C-alpha positions in Angstrom: -34.8 -145.3 -202.3 -35.5 -148.3 -200.2 -33.5 -150.5 -197.9 -30.3 -152.4 -198.8 -32.0 -155.3 -200.4 -29.6 -155.8 -203.2 -30.9 -158.0 -206.1 -28.4 -160.8 -206.5 -28.2 -162.5 -209.9 -27.3 -166.1 -210.5 -26.5 -167.5 -213.9 -28.7 -170.5 -214.5 -29.6 -172.5 -217.6 -32.8 -170.6 -218.2 -31.2 -167.2 -217.8 -30.7 -164.7 -215.0 -33.1 -164.7 -212.0 -33.6 -161.7 -209.7 -34.0 -162.3 -206.0 -34.3 -159.7 -203.2 -32.1 -160.4 -200.2 -31.0 -158.7 -197.0 -27.2 -159.0 -197.5 -24.8 -156.1 -197.4 -22.3 -157.9 -199.5 -21.4 -156.0 -202.7 -19.1 -156.9 -205.5 -18.1 -154.5 -208.2 -16.3 -154.8 -211.5 -14.3 -152.0 -213.0 -14.0 -152.0 -216.8 -12.7 -149.5 -219.3 -15.1 -147.1 -220.9 -16.6 -148.2 -224.3 -15.9 -146.1 -227.3 -17.6 -142.8 -227.1 -20.3 -141.9 -229.7 -20.1 -138.3 -230.7 -23.2 -136.2 -230.0 -25.1 -135.3 -233.2 -27.3 -132.6 -231.7 -26.3 -130.3 -228.8 -28.8 -130.2 -226.1 -29.8 -126.9 -224.5 -28.1 -126.0 -221.1 -29.5 -127.6 -218.0 -29.7 -125.0 -215.3 -28.5 -126.4 -212.0 -29.6 -123.3 -210.0 -33.1 -123.9 -211.1 -33.0 -127.6 -210.3 -31.6 -126.8 -206.9 -34.5 -124.4 -206.3 -37.0 -127.1 -207.3 -35.4 -129.4 -204.8 -35.6 -126.8 -202.0 -39.2 -126.1 -202.9 -40.2 -129.7 -202.4 -38.4 -129.9 -199.1 -40.0 -126.7 -197.9 -43.4 -128.4 -198.1 -42.3 -130.8 -195.4 -41.9 -134.6 -195.6 -44.0 -135.8 -198.5 -45.4 -138.8 -196.7 -48.6 -140.2 -198.2 -51.8 -139.1 -196.4 -50.1 -135.9 -195.1 -51.0 -132.3 -195.9 -47.5 -131.8 -197.2 -47.9 -134.7 -199.6 -51.1 -133.4 -201.1 -49.7 -129.8 -201.4 -46.6 -131.1 -203.1 -48.5 -133.2 -205.6 -50.8 -130.3 -206.5 -47.7 -128.1 -207.0 -46.0 -130.6 -209.2 -49.1 -130.9 -211.4 -49.3 -127.1 -211.7 -45.7 -126.8 -212.6 -45.8 -129.3 -215.4 -49.0 -127.7 -216.8 -47.4 -124.3 -216.6 -44.7 -125.6 -219.0 -47.3 -126.8 -221.4 -47.1 -130.5 -220.8 -50.1 -132.8 -220.9 -50.6 -134.0 -217.4 -52.5 -137.1 -216.0 -52.9 -138.1 -212.4 -53.2 -141.7 -211.6 -54.9 -141.9 -208.2 -54.9 -145.1 -206.3 -55.0 -146.5 -202.8 -52.7 -149.2 -201.6 -51.9 -150.9 -198.3 -48.5 -150.3 -196.8 -46.5 -153.0 -194.9 -47.9 -151.9 -191.5 -51.5 -152.0 -192.7 -51.8 -148.2 -193.4 -54.0 -147.4 -196.4 -52.0 -144.9 -198.5 -53.9 -142.4 -200.6 -51.5 -142.1 -203.5 -51.1 -140.7 -207.0 -48.7 -141.2 -209.8 -48.1 -138.1 -211.9 -47.6 -138.4 -215.7 -46.5 -135.3 -217.7 -46.0 -135.6 -221.5 -43.8 -133.3 -223.6 -44.8 -133.5 -227.3 -47.5 -136.1 -226.6 -48.2 -136.8 -230.2 -44.7 -138.0 -231.1 -44.7 -141.7 -232.0 -41.2 -142.4 -230.6 -40.9 -141.7 -226.8 -38.5 -141.8 -223.9 -39.6 -142.1 -220.2 -37.9 -140.3 -217.3 -38.9 -141.8 -214.0 -38.5 -140.6 -210.4 -40.5 -141.0 -207.1 -41.9 -137.9 -205.4 -42.8 -139.3 -201.9 -40.6 -139.5 -198.9 -40.0 -142.2 -196.3 -42.1 -141.7 -193.2 -39.4 -142.8 -190.7 -35.6 -142.3 -190.6 -35.0 -145.9 -189.5 -31.3 -145.7 -190.2 -30.9 -142.5 -188.1 -28.9 -143.1 -184.9 -30.8 -140.3 -183.0 -34.2 -139.7 -184.7 -35.2 -143.2 -185.9 -38.9 -142.5 -186.1 -38.7 -139.0 -187.7 -39.9 -138.4 -191.2 -37.4 -137.5 -193.9 -36.9 -134.3 -195.9 -35.8 -136.6 -198.8 -33.8 -133.9 -200.5 -31.7 -136.4 -202.5 -33.9 -139.5 -202.1 -36.9 -138.3 -204.0 -36.8 -134.5 -204.5 -33.6 -134.4 -206.6 -34.9 -136.7 -209.2 -38.2 -134.8 -209.4 -36.3 -131.5 -209.6 -34.2 -132.7 -212.6 -37.4 -133.8 -214.3 -39.0 -130.4 -213.7 -36.0 -128.5 -215.0 -35.9 -130.7 -218.1 -39.5 -129.9 -218.7 -38.9 -126.1 -218.2 -35.9 -126.2 -220.6 -37.8 -128.1 -223.2 -40.8 -125.8 -223.0 -38.6 -122.9 -224.0 -37.2 -124.5 -227.2 -38.5 -123.5 -230.6 -39.9 -126.4 -232.6 -36.7 -126.7 -234.7 -34.6 -127.1 -231.6 -36.7 -129.7 -229.8 -35.6 -133.4 -229.5 -36.7 -135.9 -232.1 -38.7 -137.9 -229.5 -41.5 -137.2 -227.1 -40.7 -137.3 -223.4 -42.8 -138.7 -220.6 -42.0 -137.6 -217.0 -43.5 -140.2 -214.8 -43.4 -139.6 -211.0 -44.2 -142.5 -208.8 -45.8 -142.3 -205.4 -45.5 -144.5 -202.3 -42.1 -145.8 -203.3 -40.4 -145.4 -200.0 -43.0 -146.7 -197.5 -41.4 -150.1 -197.3 -40.2 -152.6 -194.6 -36.5 -152.8 -193.8 -35.8 -156.0 -191.8 -32.4 -154.7 -190.7 -33.9 -151.7 -189.0 -37.5 -152.5 -188.3 -37.3 -156.1 -186.9 -39.7 -155.0 -184.1 -42.5 -154.5 -186.8 -44.4 -156.9 -188.9 -44.4 -156.8 -192.7 -48.0 -157.6 -193.5 -47.3 -157.5 -197.3 -44.6 -160.1 -197.1 -47.0 -162.5 -195.6 -49.1 -162.1 -198.7 -46.1 -162.6 -201.0 -45.9 -159.0 -201.9 -43.1 -156.4 -202.1 -43.6 -153.6 -199.6 -41.4 -151.2 -201.7 -42.1 -149.3 -204.9 -45.9 -149.4 -204.5 -46.5 -146.7 -207.1 -44.5 -148.3 -209.8 -46.0 -151.7 -209.0 -49.5 -150.2 -209.5 -48.5 -148.4 -212.7 -46.9 -151.5 -214.2 -50.2 -153.3 -213.9 -52.3 -150.2 -215.0 -50.2 -148.4 -217.6 -50.7 -144.7 -218.2 -50.8 -143.9 -221.0 -52.6 -147.1 -221.9 -50.4 -149.6 -223.8 -47.3 -147.4 -223.1 -44.2 -148.6 -225.1 -41.4 -146.0 -225.1 -38.0 -146.8 -226.6 -36.6 -146.9 -223.1 -36.7 -145.3 -219.7 -34.3 -143.6 -217.3 -34.9 -143.8 -213.5 -33.5 -141.0 -211.4 -33.1 -142.0 -207.7 -30.9 -140.2 -205.3 -29.3 -138.0 -207.9 -28.5 -134.7 -206.1 -26.0 -135.4 -203.3 -22.4 -134.2 -203.1 -19.8 -136.6 -204.5 -22.5 -138.9 -205.8 -21.4 -142.0 -207.7 -23.4 -143.8 -210.3 -22.2 -147.3 -211.4 -23.8 -149.5 -214.0 -26.4 -151.4 -211.9 -27.0 -155.0 -212.7 -30.7 -155.0 -213.5 -30.2 -152.0 -215.8 -27.5 -154.0 -217.7 -29.7 -157.1 -218.0 -32.6 -155.3 -219.5 -31.1 -152.4 -221.3 -27.3 -152.6 -221.7 -27.4 -150.4 -224.8 -29.1 -147.7 -222.8 -26.6 -148.0 -220.0 -23.8 -147.6 -222.5 -25.6 -144.6 -224.1 -26.1 -142.8 -220.9 -22.6 -143.5 -219.4 -20.8 -142.7 -222.6 -22.7 -139.4 -222.9 -21.8 -138.5 -219.3 -18.1 -139.2 -220.0 -18.3 -137.2 -223.2 -19.6 -134.2 -221.3 -16.9 -134.5 -218.7 -18.9 -136.1 -215.9 -17.0 -139.4 -215.6 -16.3 -138.6 -211.9 -20.0 -139.2 -211.4 -20.8 -141.8 -214.1 -18.3 -144.6 -213.2 -17.5 -147.3 -215.7 -17.9 -149.8 -213.0 -20.5 -152.6 -212.7 -22.5 -153.0 -209.5 -25.1 -155.4 -208.1 -28.8 -154.9 -208.8 -31.0 -153.0 -206.5 -34.8 -153.5 -206.0 -36.0 -150.1 -207.3 -38.8 -148.8 -209.4 -37.0 -149.9 -212.6 -37.6 -153.5 -211.6 -41.4 -153.0 -212.2 -41.0 -150.7 -215.2 -38.9 -153.4 -216.8 -41.5 -156.0 -216.0 -44.0 -153.8 -217.7 -41.9 -153.9 -220.9 -40.3 -150.5 -220.5 -36.5 -151.1 -220.8 -35.2 -149.0 -217.9 -31.9 -148.1 -216.4 -31.4 -146.8 -212.9 -29.1 -143.8 -212.1 -28.7 -144.2 -208.4 -26.2 -142.9 -205.9 -24.3 -145.6 -204.0 -20.9 -146.3 -202.6 -18.5 -147.7 -205.2 -16.4 -149.6 -202.7 -16.9 -151.5 -199.5 -19.8 -153.7 -198.2 -22.3 -150.9 -197.6 -24.4 -150.0 -200.7 -25.9 -146.7 -199.7 -24.3 -143.3 -198.6 -24.6 -142.2 -195.0 -27.5 -139.9 -195.6 -29.7 -142.8 -196.8 -32.9 -143.1 -194.7 -31.7 -140.6 -192.1 -32.5 -137.0 -191.2 -29.2 -136.1 -192.9 -31.0 -136.3 -196.2 -31.7 -132.6 -196.2 -30.7 -129.7 -198.4 -27.2 -129.7 -196.8 -26.3 -132.8 -198.9 -27.5 -131.3 -202.2 -24.8 -130.2 -204.7 -25.6 -128.2 -207.8 -22.7 -129.9 -209.6 -24.3 -133.3 -209.2 -27.7 -132.0 -210.4 -25.9 -130.5 -213.4 -24.0 -133.7 -214.2 -27.2 -135.8 -214.2 -29.5 -133.4 -215.7 -27.2 -132.4 -218.6 -26.3 -136.0 -219.3 -29.9 -137.2 -219.4 -30.9 -134.2 -221.6 -28.0 -134.8 -224.0 -28.8 -138.5 -224.2 -32.4 -137.7 -225.2 -31.2 -135.1 -227.8 -29.0 -137.8 -229.3 -32.0 -139.9 -230.3 
């Protein structure tokens, strides 16, 4: 995930306008849980041990910074894994300039389960890591392992693909599933920690974050892609993670928010999926929503106080020591059950 640029929303006559800002102010609203909808089809078990191993494997490659050998090796491995599970895989390669002028050789990875199904659901994550731990008090310029911020969401996608590949036809979900992994998400400019640098993209009126989803939203793969909805997984593996109902998600897909959070509660994961509203965050779902894919964001953030992100965010603490199998299980099982309910 990116910096603490919370997307504030203002009610105006023409609707709700999104605006990125640099404030740390955060207001939350706690509400009671909507009535639960009983699951009609039981999803197969999501294996947290396997998801943990997928997280560790990505971290073992080294920081997945665009243009690095570790980045290339990780991307190649992801493609092989999805293909090994029988998914149809496409690589969307592109080059894009980062805020500091660096040309990033990037690729979005699209893996389709049951590609011929007319009705589809998207599962999004980003697979790159931030090149500098700019919030770290000791190693500000060090690259990150990105265990939670990046690898955990990808690991859940991989484990879902593995589980689905093992199901006989009669026990597969009634929709096709597209796992779409964005690249160059986390190579953005944070004014609160990088004021000594210049954001060259801002001068051009461009957002320096979420470069992969920005590219994909203008160049959809598959062409004309219109799933029923999408679920973005960002920072979904850390101990004691908390997921509130984020503002942009509620604006574009409130029914999907309710569906996911109700399912989490039904499965016994309400300690993770809080029935609490939170401000919007400028994440990949901003651009998938702009592309017409109604998307909700499952993202770890602090439910109280003025700071939005946990302590490990954009520091070298974001390593395997923060990863908890219980969190991976809570998110993976909830998303899998949500899809099986379709």
